[in-house]
N, C-alpha and C positions, 0 to 999 in steps of 0.2 A: 842615310837619307837626310836631306837638308829641308828644314822647315822653320818658319818663323819670320818675323820682320824686325829689323834693327835700324836705328837711325844714328849715323855717325857723320862727322865733318871731315872733309879733306883739309889737311893743314897747309900752311904757307908753302911748304916744300913739295906739295903734291902727294902726300902720303895719306893713305886711308887705313884705318883700323878695321881688320876683319874680325867679326864677332868671335869670341872664344869658342862658342859652340860649333863653329864651322871650321876652325883651324885644323883640328886633328883629321877630320874627314877629307879636307882639301890636300893635306900632305905638305911636305916641305916645298915642293914645286908643283905648280898647276898651271893651266892654260886659261887665259882670259881673251875674249874676242868680242867682236860686234854681235849683239843679239838682235832680236826682233823688237819692234815697238820702241826703238831708240833707247834701249838699255844695253848693258854689257852682260855677257854670259861668262861664268867661270866654272871650269870643269876640273875635277881631280884627274890625275894622269890616266888612270884606268878608264874612266868614263870618256875622256878625250880620245883615247885609242879606239874604243868601240865606235864612237861617232865618226872618227876618221875613216875606219873601215867601211862603214855604211855609205859615207859620202863618196868614197872611191869607186863604189859600184854604180854611181850615177852615169848615164851615158853621155860621153863627150859630144855626141851628135845633137844633143838637145840644148838649145840656147839657154833655157832657164836653168838647166843643170850646171852649165858652165858659169853662168852669172852668179848663181848661188855659191858655188865652190870658190870662185874668186873673192866674192864679198866676205865669206866666212873665214877663209884661210889667210887672206891678205891682212886682216886685222888681228890675227892671232899672235899672242905674245906669251912667252913663259914667264911666270911670276914666282917670286920667292918671298916668304914672310921674313921680316926682320925679327930681331929679338923681342920687340914690343908688339909683335903680331900685326905689323903694318905692311902694306904693299905700295909700290909706286906704280900708278897707272900711266901707261904711255900717253903722251899728249894727244895723239891722233884719236885714241879711244875716248879720252876725256871730252874732246871736241864732238865726236860722234854722239855721245850720250848726253851732251850738254851739262857735264859735271862741273860745278864751280866750287861750292862749299858744302852745302847740306846734301847728304845722300841718304838713300834707303837701300839696305841690303836685305834681300829676301831669299829664303830657302825654297827651292822649287824641285823637290824630289832628288834628282841626280845632279843638280847644278845649283849655283847661286846666281842671282841677278843683282846688278848694281844699277840703280836708277838715280837720276837727280830727284830731289825731294818734290819739286813742283810737278815733274812729269809723272811720278808715281802717284801723287795725290790726285792729279787729273785723271789718270788711268783708273785708279781705284773708284773714284766717284762715278765715273762713266760706267764702269763695269758693274758696280754695286746696284745701280738702277736697273740693269738688265740681267742680273744674276739668275733670276728664275727662268728667263728665256734661254739663257746660255745652258743652264742645267738641263732643261727640257731637251735641248738639241743634243746633249751628250748621252741620252738614254740608249741610243744605238750602239754605244761603245761599252756596254755592260758595266757602267759605273753606278 
């Protein structure tokens, strides 16, 4: 399980340090792709395979299903950690998430998310103000 929040900078060569607590669970190779809310999602191989199977069951006859599948898989890229625990994020994904230098890497159960620091801070502030309302709406999910 991934949890926690870490702040790291992308270096001049476009490399980002993955927090040590996440490295073992991600494995040597993992998949990074466009996420929701203008962040990136990174999945260990096993979790990616589960997600891939679920997405493959979406009906091709539904426009939203086709759009989501294209969006999600066209941005996917396999990543490997180097000896220093860094990854190179493809430029198209950096552009999508607005990553420049300061980033926030968060653990979200079965995946990690990579945010630009500004986007994360804005999202957090906005969500923090309505957290009680969000939590109330989650009651129907047995949380």
